[in-house]
C-alpha positions in Angstrom: 19.3 37.7 59.8 16.0 38.0 61.7 12.5 37.3 60.4 11.8 41.0 60.5 14.8 41.7 58.3 13.6 39.1 55.8 10.1 40.6 55.8 11.5 44.1 55.4 13.5 42.9 52.4 10.4 41.6 50.8 10.0 44.7 48.7 13.0 43.8 46.4 11.6 43.3 42.9 14.0 40.8 41.4 15.2 38.6 44.2 17.3 38.1 47.3 21.0 37.7 48.1 21.9 35.6 51.1 25.4 36.8 52.0 28.2 36.1 54.4 28.0 32.3 54.4 31.1 30.1 54.7 32.8 32.5 57.2 33.3 29.9 60.0 29.9 28.4 60.6 29.6 24.6 60.4 28.0 23.1 57.4 25.0 22.0 59.5 24.6 25.6 60.8 24.9 26.9 57.3 22.2 24.5 56.0 19.9 25.4 58.9 20.4 29.2 58.3 19.6 28.8 54.6 16.5 26.7 55.3 15.2 29.2 57.8 15.9 32.2 55.5 14.5 30.7 52.3 11.3 29.5 54.1 10.6 33.2 54.8 11.3 34.4 51.3 8.8 34.4 48.5 9.4 31.4 46.1 8.6 33.4 43.0 11.8 35.5 43.3 15.4 34.5 42.8 17.2 33.3 46.0 21.0 33.6 45.6 23.5 32.5 48.2 27.2 33.5 48.4 29.8 31.6 50.3 28.8 28.0 49.2 32.2 26.3 49.0 31.7 22.6 48.5 29.7 20.1 46.4 27.7 19.1 49.5 27.1 22.8 50.4 25.8 23.4 46.9 23.4 20.4 47.0 22.2 21.4 50.5 21.7 25.0 49.4 19.5 23.8 46.5 17.6 21.6 48.9 17.0 24.6 51.1 15.4 26.5 48.2 18.3 28.5 46.9 18.2 29.1 43.1 21.7 30.3 42.4 25.1 30.1 44.2 28.4 31.9 44.2 31.3 29.6 44.9 35.0 29.8 44.6 35.3 26.0 44.5 36.5 25.8 40.9 39.1 28.5 41.4 40.4 27.0 44.7 40.7 23.5 43.2 42.4 24.8 40.0 44.9 26.9 41.9 45.6 23.9 44.2 46.4 21.6 41.3 43.3 19.6 41.7 40.6 18.4 39.2 37.0 17.4 39.7 36.5 13.9 38.5 33.4 12.7 40.3 30.4 11.0 38.6 28.1 14.0 38.2 25.1 11.7 37.9 26.1 9.8 41.1 25.4 6.4 39.6 28.9 5.1 38.9 29.2 2.6 41.7 27.2 -0.4 42.8 26.4 1.3 46.1 25.2 4.5 44.3 27.8 6.5 46.2 29.1 9.6 44.5 32.9 9.8 45.0 33.7 13.5 45.5 37.5 13.6 46.1 39.3 15.7 43.5 42.2 14.3 41.6 45.5 15.9 42.9 47.6 16.4 39.7 50.6 17.3 41.8 50.7 13.7 43.0 53.6 11.6 41.7 51.1 9.0 40.5 50.2 11.5 37.7 53.7 12.2 36.6 53.9 9.6 33.7 50.1 9.3 33.1 49.4 10.0 29.4 45.6 9.9 29.8 43.3 12.8 30.1 42.2 14.2 33.5 38.9 12.3 33.1 38.3 9.7 30.4 35.4 10.7 28.1 35.4 14.3 29.3 34.6 16.7 26.5 36.1 19.9 28.1 38.7 21.7 26.1 41.5 20.4 28.3 40.7 16.7 28.0 39.4 16.8 24.4 42.6 18.5 23.1 44.9 15.9 24.6 46.4 17.6 27.6 47.4 14.7 29.8 47.6 14.3 33.5 51.4 13.9 33.2 51.7 17.1 31.2 49.6 19.1 33.7 51.6 17.5 36.5 54.8 18.8 34.8 53.3 22.3 34.4 52.3 22.4 38.1 55.8 21.4 39.2 57.3 24.1 37.0 54.9 26.7 38.4 53.6 27.3 34.8 50.4 29.3 34.8 49.0 27.2 31.9 48.4 24.4 34.5 45.8 26.5 36.3 44.3 27.7 33.1 43.8 24.1 31.9 42.5 23.0 35.3 40.1 26.0 35.4 38.7 25.0 32.0 38.2 21.3 33.1 36.8 22.2 36.5 34.4 24.8 35.1 33.1 22.3 32.5 32.7 19.6 35.2 30.9 22.0 37.5 28.5 22.9 34.7 27.7 19.2 34.2 27.1 19.0 37.9 24.6 21.8 37.9 22.9 20.3 34.8 22.6 17.0 36.6 21.1 18.7 39.6 18.5 20.5 37.3 17.7 17.2 35.6 17.2 15.4 39.0 14.8 18.2 40.0 12.9 18.0 36.7 12.5 14.2 37.1 11.4 14.5 40.8 14.5 12.6 41.9 16.5 15.3 43.6 16.2 13.8 47.1 17.6 10.6 45.8 20.4 12.5 44.1 21.2 14.5 47.2 21.3 11.3 49.3 23.8 9.6 47.0 26.0 12.7 46.9 25.9 13.3 50.6 26.5 9.6 51.5 30.1 10.1 50.7 30.7 13.3 52.8 
């Protein structure tokens, strides 16, 4: 998108959609593109980006001035038998590092685990007692309920992640939050 295209699009009353991200460009290039484009767009209108596919991409998009994102991360993880379990506040370790690796519920280590996906999680999957071992079993049987349970958990966890981003912005601590999250990438 050229500067002239951004200026020409300046007549849209509600906001702007930044499309075609995540189609092969590097994360660094994606961040550079978002930064360049959002600098040219008015800040009083919504700036939406599609194709933001990782936690780090989401945080970098927000730091570039994007207000809303469209991501298939929750769906991809759920269909792959994985669950988000990272500390959404990024303050769970002594180093302040935010561990981002999802839990692979297909792993044999989950087979006999009677605990929830994430201890203390209030999502419908964890709070209703669906265990790691049960979801592991469902995944191995190709039972659709596994993806449904994971989708509920991952969506809940992603909503907590976005809430944490908003709170860090409100407190003026977003740069610190971003640094902790990206330090583990």
